[in-house]
C-alpha positions in Angstrom: 6.7 7.3 -12.2 7.1 10.3 -10.0 8.3 9.7 -6.4 8.9 12.2 -3.6 9.5 12.3 0.1 11.9 9.5 0.8 14.6 9.0 -1.8 16.4 6.3 0.2 13.8 3.8 -0.8 14.8 4.1 -4.4 18.5 4.4 -3.8 19.0 8.2 -4.2 19.3 9.4 -0.7 19.5 8.5 3.0 17.5 9.2 6.2 18.5 12.9 6.3 16.7 13.3 2.9 13.4 11.9 4.1 10.6 14.6 4.2 7.5 12.4 4.5 6.4 9.6 6.8 3.4 7.3 6.6 1.8 9.9 4.4 -1.9 9.9 3.4 -4.3 11.6 1.0 -2.2 13.2 -1.8 -4.4 15.6 -3.7 -3.9 17.8 -6.8 -4.8 21.4 -5.9 -7.6 22.2 -8.4 -7.5 25.0 -11.0 -8.6 28.3 -9.6 -7.2 27.7 -6.2 -3.8 29.1 -4.9 -1.2 26.5 -5.7 -3.2 25.0 -8.6 -1.4 22.0 -10.0 0.7 21.3 -6.9 0.3 18.3 -4.7 -1.0 18.6 -1.1 0.0 15.7 1.2 -0.6 14.8 4.8 2.6 13.5 6.4 1.6 11.6 9.5 4.9 10.8 11.2 7.8 13.2 11.2 10.7 13.7 13.6 12.1 11.0 15.8 10.6 8.6 18.3 10.8 11.1 21.2 9.4 14.1 19.2 6.9 12.7 16.6 4.6 15.1 14.9 2.4 15.5 11.8 2.7 18.0 8.9 0.8 19.1 5.8 3.1 19.5 2.8 2.6 21.2 -0.6 5.0 20.4 -3.4 5.4 21.6 -7.0 6.6 18.6 -9.0 9.1 19.7 -11.7 7.8 19.3 -15.2 9.2 19.9 -18.7 7.6 22.1 -21.4 5.2 19.3 -22.3 4.0 18.9 -18.7 5.8 15.6 -18.1 7.6 15.0 -14.9 11.4 15.7 -14.9 13.1 12.4 -14.0 16.7 13.0 -12.9 19.3 10.4 -14.0 20.9 9.9 -10.6 19.6 12.6 -8.2 16.4 12.4 -6.1 13.2 13.6 -7.6 12.5 17.3 -7.1 11.6 19.7 -5.6 14.3 19.9 -3.0 11.9 21.6 -0.6 8.1 22.0 -0.3 6.4 25.0 -1.6 4.4 25.3 1.7 4.4 23.3 5.0 2.2 23.4 8.0 3.1 22.2 11.5 1.8 23.3 14.8 3.7 26.2 16.6 4.8 23.4 19.0 5.1 20.6 16.4 4.2 17.7 18.8 0.9 19.3 19.6 -0.3 18.1 16.2 0.1 14.4 15.7 -2.2 12.1 13.8 -0.5 8.6 13.6 -2.9 7.3 10.9 -5.6 8.3 8.2 -6.0 12.1 7.9 -5.8 14.6 5.0 -5.9 18.1 3.8 -7.8 20.2 1.2 -6.8 23.5 -0.4 -9.7 26.0 -0.3 -10.5 28.6 -2.9 -9.6 31.4 -0.5 -6.0 30.1 -0.1 -6.5 28.5 3.3 -6.2 24.8 3.9 -8.7 22.6 5.6 -6.9 19.9 7.7 -8.4 16.7 9.0 -6.5 15.3 12.1 -8.2 12.0 11.5 -7.7 10.0 14.7 -9.0 12.8 16.9 -11.9 13.8 14.6 -10.5 17.3 14.5 -11.1 19.6 11.5 -9.4 23.0 11.4 -8.7 25.6 8.7 -5.3 27.4 8.5 -4.1 30.5 6.6 -1.0 30.4 4.4 0.8 31.8 7.5 -0.4 28.9 9.7 -3.0 30.7 11.8 -6.0 28.6 12.8 -9.3 30.5 11.8 -11.8 27.7 12.3 -11.9 24.5 14.2 -14.5 21.7 14.8 -14.5 18.4 16.7 -16.5 15.4 15.5 -19.1 14.6 18.2 -20.2 11.4 16.7 -18.8 8.0 17.4 -19.7 4.6 15.8 -18.4 2.8 18.9 -17.3 -0.1 16.7 -16.4 -3.2 18.6 -14.8 -6.6 17.7 -16.5 -9.8 18.5 -14.6 -9.9 21.8 -15.7 -6.5 22.7 -12.3 -4.8 22.0 -11.9 -1.8 19.7 -10.4 -2.6 16.2 -6.7 -1.7 15.6 -5.6 1.0 15.0 -8.7 2.9 16.4 -8.1 1.9 20.1 -8.9 5.1 22.0 -9.7 7.1 18.9 -13.4 6.4 18.9 -14.2 9.6 16.9 -11.8 9.0 14.1 -12.6 10.4 10.7 -10.9 9.2 7.6 -11.4 12.3 5.4 -13.0 15.7 5.6 -14.0 17.8 2.6 -15.5 21.3 2.6 -18.6 21.6 0.5 -19.7 25.2 -0.2 -23.4 26.3 -0.1 -23.4 26.8 -3.8 -22.5 23.2 -4.6 -25.0 21.7 -7.2 -25.8 18.9 -4.8 -27.1 21.4 -2.3 -29.4 23.5 -4.6 -32.9 23.8 -3.4 -32.1 22.5 0.0 -32.7 24.3 3.2 -29.3 24.6 5.0 -29.0 25.5 8.7 -26.8 24.6 11.6 -27.9 22.1 14.1 -29.5 23.8 17.1 -28.5 22.8 19.6 -25.1 21.5 18.5 -24.4 17.9 19.6 -22.2 17.8 22.7 -18.5 17.1 22.2 -17.4 14.2 24.3 -14.5 14.9 26.8 -12.3 12.4 24.9 -12.2 14.7 21.8 -12.7 18.1 23.4 -9.8 20.5 23.1 -7.9 20.9 26.4 -8.5 24.0 28.6 -5.7 26.5 28.2 -3.2 26.7 31.1 -3.3 29.7 33.3 -0.1 31.1 31.8 -1.5 30.7 28.2 -4.6 32.7 29.2 -2.5 35.6 30.6 -0.3 35.6 27.5 -3.4 35.9 25.2 -4.7 38.7 27.4 -1.4 40.6 27.2 -1.4 40.2 23.4 -5.0 41.6 23.0 -4.2 44.6 25.2 -1.4 45.5 22.9 
C-alpha cells in the first residue's frame, strides 16, 4: 500500500509533515501528457483555521526498477515534496471545502474544478489562469423539510467533477458541436466578484508597460 500526504496517521511524522487535507479525486496523469505516471490530487483544506485554502498537488511516487512502490522501513513515504503545486496568488481566494478535482491536459495545463462554487478554470504550469467558466445550472435540491442537504447549504451550483472532452473524442464523432447562443445567465451567487478599483488600475498599469 502506498500512502502520502499525512504521515502522522501511520506513525511516521507529525502535524508539520502533513501536505494534504480532506483530499479528493486522485488521478494518474495519462501517457502522452506532461507528468505522465504521476498522481494529481485536489487537497481541499490546507493551512490553519484562520487561513484555510485549497491546492492542487502533483506527486511522483518513488518506484524501483520493476515499477513497484518504494516502501521505507521507518521513514514517511516519498516524495518529500510535490513535483508541482497550484494555489491562488492569495491562497485563501481559492477554497473548496468539499468535492472538487483536477485533470492534467495534453498541452501541459491543468483543468481545476472548484466544486462547491461550480467553478472550472484552466491554469498553466506557472499558475496563470487562461480560461474560466461558472456553472449556471442548479438542481435546487431540497430535503423534505425544505432545507438544502448538507454539505451543499449555499452551494446550490456545486459540481462533483469536471472533465475536458476534446472535439476529436470518439463519442463526439458525427455530431454537430457549437456553443449555446445565448449563453445561460450566471446567477449572482456564482458569478466572480467585480474587481476592486485598485485592482483595475493595477491591471491597466501592467498592460501599459
